[in-house]
C-alpha positions as CSV (number, residue, x, y, z in Angstrom):
1,M,-44.1,-32.3,-11.3
2,R,-42.0,-32.9,-14.5
3,W,-43.4,-35.3,-17.1
4,E,-40.1,-37.2,-17.0
5,D,-40.9,-38.1,-13.4
6,V,-44.2,-39.8,-14.5
7,P,-43.8,-43.5,-15.2
8,S,-44.4,-44.5,-18.8
9,A,-47.3,-46.8,-19.5
10,V,-46.6,-50.5,-18.9
11,E,-46.8,-52.5,-22.1
12,A,-50.2,-54.2,-22.7
13,V,-51.9,-52.3,-19.9
14,A,-55.4,-53.7,-19.6
15,P,-58.4,-51.6,-18.3
16,A,-59.2,-52.1,-14.7
17,P,-61.9,-54.8,-14.2
18,L,-65.5,-53.5,-14.6
19,R,-67.9,-53.7,-11.7
20,T,-71.4,-52.4,-11.3
21,V,-72.6,-50.3,-8.4
22,E,-76.3,-49.7,-7.7
23,L,-77.3,-46.2,-6.9
24,D,-80.5,-44.5,-5.8
25,T,-80.6,-41.2,-7.8
26,T,-83.0,-38.5,-8.6
27,V,-83.6,-40.2,-11.9
28,G,-84.4,-43.5,-10.3
29,P,-82.3,-46.6,-9.5
30,V,-79.1,-46.8,-11.7
31,H,-76.7,-49.6,-12.2
32,L,-73.5,-47.8,-13.0
33,G,-70.4,-49.5,-14.5
34,I,-67.1,-48.3,-13.0
35,R,-63.4,-49.3,-13.2
36,D,-61.5,-48.8,-10.0
37,T,-57.7,-48.5,-10.1
38,A,-56.1,-48.7,-6.7
39,G,-53.5,-46.1,-5.7
40,D,-50.0,-47.0,-4.4
41,S,-49.4,-47.3,-0.6
42,G,-49.8,-43.9,0.9
43,A,-51.9,-42.5,-2.0
44,D,-54.9,-41.1,0.0
45,A,-56.6,-39.0,-2.7
46,V,-59.4,-40.2,-4.9
47,A,-59.9,-39.2,-8.6
48,V,-63.1,-39.8,-10.6
49,H,-63.0,-39.7,-14.4
50,L,-65.9,-39.0,-16.8
51,H,-65.6,-39.8,-20.5
52,G,-67.0,-38.1,-23.6
53,L,-69.5,-39.0,-26.3
54,A,-69.0,-42.3,-28.1
55,A,-66.6,-43.2,-25.3
56,S,-66.4,-45.1,-22.1
57,S,-64.3,-45.7,-18.9
58,T,-61.6,-47.4,-20.8
59,H,-60.5,-44.1,-22.4
60,W,-58.8,-43.3,-19.0
61,T,-56.8,-46.5,-18.7
62,D,-53.3,-45.2,-19.3
63,L,-53.8,-42.0,-17.4
64,T,-55.3,-43.7,-14.3
65,R,-52.3,-46.1,-14.2
66,M,-49.9,-43.0,-14.2
67,L,-51.7,-41.4,-11.3
68,T,-51.4,-44.2,-8.8
69,S,-48.5,-42.5,-6.9
70,R,-51.1,-40.0,-5.6
71,T,-54.6,-41.2,-6.3
72,R,-57.0,-44.1,-6.4
73,S,-58.9,-43.6,-9.7
74,I,-62.5,-44.5,-10.5
75,A,-63.4,-44.3,-14.2
76,V,-67.2,-44.2,-14.9
77,D,-69.4,-45.5,-17.7
78,L,-72.1,-42.8,-17.9
79,P,-75.7,-44.0,-18.3
80,G,-76.2,-45.4,-21.8
81,F,-72.4,-45.7,-22.5
82,G,-69.9,-48.4,-21.9
83,W,-71.8,-51.0,-19.9
84,S,-74.1,-48.8,-17.9
85,E,-77.7,-49.5,-18.9
86,P,-79.7,-46.3,-18.8
87,P,-82.7,-46.2,-16.4
88,N,-86.2,-46.2,-17.8
89,G,-87.1,-42.8,-19.1
90,F,-83.6,-41.3,-18.8
91,D,-83.5,-38.0,-20.8
92,Y,-79.7,-37.9,-21.3
93,R,-79.4,-34.3,-20.4
94,R,-76.3,-32.9,-18.8
95,R,-78.0,-32.3,-15.5
96,S,-79.4,-35.8,-15.4
97,H,-75.9,-37.3,-16.0
98,A,-74.6,-35.0,-13.2
99,D,-77.3,-36.3,-10.9
100,V,-76.0,-39.8,-11.4
101,V,-72.4,-38.7,-10.8
102,I,-73.3,-36.8,-7.6
103,A,-75.1,-40.0,-6.3
104,L,-71.9,-41.9,-7.0
105,L,-69.6,-39.4,-5.3
106,E,-71.9,-39.4,-2.2
107,S,-71.9,-43.2,-2.1
108,L,-68.1,-43.4,-2.1
109,G,-67.9,-41.8,1.3
110,V,-64.5,-40.4,0.7
111,G,-65.2,-36.7,0.8
112,A,-64.2,-34.4,-2.0
113,V,-62.5,-36.0,-5.0
114,H,-60.3,-34.8,-7.9
115,L,-62.8,-34.8,-10.7
116,F,-61.7,-35.2,-14.3
117,G,-63.9,-34.8,-17.4
118,N,-63.3,-35.1,-21.1
119,S,-65.6,-33.6,-23.8
120,F,-69.2,-34.2,-22.7
121,G,-67.8,-35.6,-19.5
122,G,-66.2,-32.3,-18.9
123,A,-69.5,-30.5,-19.3
124,V,-71.0,-33.0,-16.7
125,A,-68.0,-32.4,-14.4
126,I,-68.6,-28.6,-14.5
127,E,-72.2,-29.2,-13.6
128,V,-71.2,-31.4,-10.6
129,A,-68.6,-29.0,-9.4
130,A,-70.9,-26.0,-9.6
131,R,-73.8,-27.7,-7.8
132,R,-71.8,-29.6,-5.2
133,P,-68.6,-27.8,-4.3
134,D,-68.4,-30.0,-1.2
135,L,-67.7,-33.1,-3.4
136,V,-65.0,-31.7,-5.7
137,R,-61.5,-31.0,-4.4
138,S,-60.1,-30.1,-7.9
139,L,-61.4,-30.1,-11.4
140,T,-59.5,-31.2,-14.5
141,L,-61.2,-30.4,-17.8
142,V,-59.9,-32.0,-21.0
143,S,-61.4,-30.3,-24.1
144,P,-64.7,-29.8,-22.3
145,A,-67.8,-29.5,-24.5
146,V,-68.4,-25.8,-23.9
147,P,-70.7,-24.1,-26.4
148,D,-69.2,-24.2,-29.9
149,L,-71.7,-23.7,-32.7
150,R,-69.4,-23.3,-35.6
151,P,-70.5,-25.3,-38.6
152,D,-67.9,-28.0,-39.4
153,P,-68.8,-31.3,-41.0
154,R,-65.6,-32.9,-39.5
155,R,-67.2,-32.8,-36.0
156,V,-69.3,-35.9,-36.6
157,S,-67.5,-39.1,-37.5
158,D,-70.7,-40.3,-39.4
159,R,-73.5,-37.9,-39.9
160,R,-76.0,-40.7,-39.9
161,M,-75.6,-40.8,-36.1
162,L,-77.5,-37.6,-35.8
163,F,-80.7,-39.2,-37.2
164,T,-80.7,-42.5,-35.3
165,S,-83.4,-41.4,-32.9
166,V,-85.7,-39.8,-35.5
167,P,-88.9,-41.8,-36.0
168,V,-88.9,-44.1,-39.0
169,L,-85.7,-42.6,-40.4
170,G,-83.8,-43.6,-37.3
171,R,-84.4,-47.3,-37.8
172,R,-82.9,-47.2,-41.2
173,M,-79.9,-45.1,-40.0
174,R,-79.2,-47.6,-37.2
175,R,-79.3,-50.5,-39.6
176,Q,-76.8,-48.7,-41.9
177,L,-74.4,-47.9,-39.1
178,A,-74.7,-51.5,-37.7
179,A,-73.6,-52.8,-41.2
180,A,-70.2,-51.1,-40.9
181,S,-67.6,-53.2,-39.3
182,A,-66.3,-52.3,-35.8
183,R,-62.9,-51.6,-37.2
184,E,-64.3,-49.2,-39.8
185,R,-66.3,-47.3,-37.2
186,A,-63.3,-47.2,-34.9
187,D,-61.1,-45.8,-37.6
188,K,-63.6,-43.0,-38.3
189,L,-63.8,-42.2,-34.6
190,I,-60.0,-42.1,-34.1
191,R,-59.6,-39.9,-37.2
192,L,-62.1,-37.5,-35.7
193,C,-60.7,-37.3,-32.2
194,V,-57.0,-37.8,-32.5
195,S,-54.4,-35.6,-34.1
196,D,-51.8,-38.3,-34.7
197,S,-53.1,-41.9,-34.4
198,S,-49.5,-43.2,-34.1
199,L,-49.6,-41.7,-30.5
200,L,-52.3,-44.2,-29.5
201,S,-51.1,-47.5,-28.0
202,P,-52.4,-50.5,-29.9
203,D,-54.1,-51.6,-26.6
204,R,-56.3,-48.5,-26.6
205,V,-57.2,-49.0,-30.3
206,G,-58.1,-52.5,-29.5
207,D,-60.3,-51.4,-26.7
208,V,-62.2,-49.1,-29.0
209,V,-62.8,-51.8,-31.6
210,R,-63.9,-54.4,-29.0
211,E,-66.3,-52.0,-27.4
212,L,-67.9,-51.1,-30.7
213,E,-68.3,-54.8,-31.5
214,D,-69.8,-55.6,-28.1
215,R,-72.0,-52.5,-27.9
216,A,-73.6,-53.2,-31.3
217,A,-75.7,-55.8,-29.4
218,L,-77.0,-53.4,-26.8
219,P,-80.4,-52.1,-27.6
220,W,-79.9,-48.7,-26.0
221,A,-76.5,-47.8,-27.4
222,A,-77.4,-45.9,-30.6
223,T,-80.2,-44.0,-29.0
224,A,-78.0,-43.0,-26.0
225,L,-75.3,-41.6,-28.3
226,A,-77.7,-39.7,-30.6
227,T,-79.9,-38.3,-27.8
228,T,-77.0,-37.2,-25.6
229,T,-75.5,-35.5,-28.6
230,R,-78.7,-33.7,-29.4
231,E,-79.3,-32.6,-25.8
232,L,-75.7,-31.3,-25.6
233,V,-76.2,-29.1,-28.7
234,R,-79.5,-27.9,-27.3
235,S,-77.8,-26.9,-24.1
236,W,-75.5,-24.7,-26.1
237,M,-78.5,-22.6,-27.3
238,V,-80.1,-21.6,-24.0
239,R,-80.1,-18.1,-22.5
240,P,-76.8,-16.9,-21.0
241,S,-77.9,-17.3,-17.4
242,E,-78.5,-21.0,-18.0
243,S,-75.4,-21.6,-20.1
244,L,-72.4,-23.7,-19.3
245,W,-70.4,-20.4,-19.3
246,S,-72.4,-19.2,-16.4
247,L,-71.8,-22.5,-14.5
248,L,-68.1,-22.2,-15.0
249,H,-68.0,-19.1,-12.9
250,Q,-69.8,-20.9,-10.1
251,V,-67.1,-23.5,-9.7
252,Q,-65.1,-22.9,-6.5
253,A,-62.5,-25.7,-6.8
254,P,-59.0,-25.2,-8.3
255,A,-59.3,-26.1,-12.0
256,L,-56.9,-27.1,-14.8
257,V,-58.1,-26.7,-18.4
258,V,-56.3,-28.9,-20.9
259,W,-56.8,-28.5,-24.7
260,G,-55.1,-29.8,-27.8
261,T,-54.2,-27.4,-30.6
262,D,-55.6,-29.8,-33.2
263,D,-59.0,-30.4,-31.6
264,R,-61.6,-30.8,-34.4
265,L,-64.6,-31.2,-32.1
266,V,-64.4,-28.2,-29.8
267,S,-62.1,-25.5,-31.0
268,V,-59.0,-24.6,-28.9
269,R,-60.1,-21.0,-29.4
270,K,-62.6,-21.7,-26.6
271,A,-59.7,-22.7,-24.2
272,P,-58.7,-19.2,-22.9
273,R,-62.3,-18.2,-22.2
274,T,-63.0,-21.5,-20.4
275,A,-60.0,-20.9,-18.1
276,R,-60.9,-17.3,-17.5
277,Q,-64.4,-18.1,-16.5
278,L,-63.2,-20.3,-13.7
279,R,-62.4,-18.5,-10.5
280,R,-59.2,-20.6,-9.9
281,G,-58.5,-21.8,-13.4
282,R,-55.2,-22.4,-15.2
283,L,-54.7,-23.4,-18.8
284,L,-52.5,-26.0,-20.5
285,V,-52.5,-26.1,-24.3
286,L,-50.8,-29.2,-25.8
287,P,-49.4,-29.0,-29.4
288,R,-50.1,-31.6,-32.0
289,T,-52.9,-33.0,-29.8
290,G,-56.6,-33.6,-30.6
291,H,-59.7,-34.1,-28.5
292,V,-58.6,-36.9,-26.2
293,A,-55.4,-35.8,-24.5
294,Q,-55.7,-38.5,-21.9
295,M,-55.2,-41.1,-24.6
296,E,-52.8,-39.1,-26.9
297,R,-50.6,-37.5,-24.3
298,P,-51.2,-39.4,-21.0
299,R,-47.7,-38.7,-19.5
300,L,-48.0,-35.0,-20.1
301,L,-51.5,-34.9,-18.7
302,A,-50.5,-37.0,-15.7
303,A,-47.6,-34.7,-14.9
304,A,-49.9,-31.7,-14.9
305,A,-52.6,-33.5,-12.9
306,L,-50.2,-34.8,-10.3
307,G,-48.7,-31.3,-10.0
308,M,-52.1,-29.9,-9.3
309,V,-52.9,-32.6,-6.8
310,D,-49.7,-31.7,-4.9
311,E,-50.4,-28.0,-5.1
312,V,-53.9,-28.4,-3.9
313,A,-52.7,-30.6,-1.0
314,A,-50.2,-27.9,0.0
315,G,-52.8,-25.1,-0.3
316,R,-50.9,-23.3,-3.1
317,W,-53.7,-23.3,-5.7
């Protein structure tokens, strides 16, 4: 599908309403926040979208509206993010997040879905697709958080976040972070993740600011971000047989890997290897794009994703 055939975003598009689903999972009962965007008449496929660190289901708003000709879309707040309260004792590891997503997919009762993941959500999506091929019809990875241990201070919007779960010190770091305004924190996050902030719609910037304001009152928010970040980095330092690289090769579904040339968080140099490790992987590199292509270039990403949905349906991928 050509990107010109994808409808442009409607002005002032609001995120789909949030609702909570209760799931029985291997990590215990979970109340998961989701945003469900209905497809147009005749759109019989279902897509599920997983966000990255310091993000939420609203990061998929524009893209999900552009996919309605083919899919119903369900954007998820992973445990500890958005409005999903983490269950007691949740360890924030990739596998535990994947357990929750698998429980959600099973509960939908719609068969295999088109699974999308950005950044950490991409790592979770890989885990889901590798473990449960019966639940994943296709996989779209947007700058997935594959192992990337290069030292680069630009990769953390505020380095104090790394210390928020450290005993004693963490309390002071959380107070300092809370003292910054939501707009200041949003600006830092956008500078980190986006190549050209002028590409973001004012609506999406407003979503980021409002969520940071609202989440400041949630007692688990800072710990969820810091612990998930720490567990992600730890997962990059395991033996090769347990690495995300090994999981990629286990994915059976057709897969599209999308990366921005200006990604500061996970280098675009990881893109070719990621696509090669997938049995049925293809690669799309977007110029002048950062870490969140679904927010920066939603029409281009929608065209590529819809093209994949059509090719998978026709058995050509």
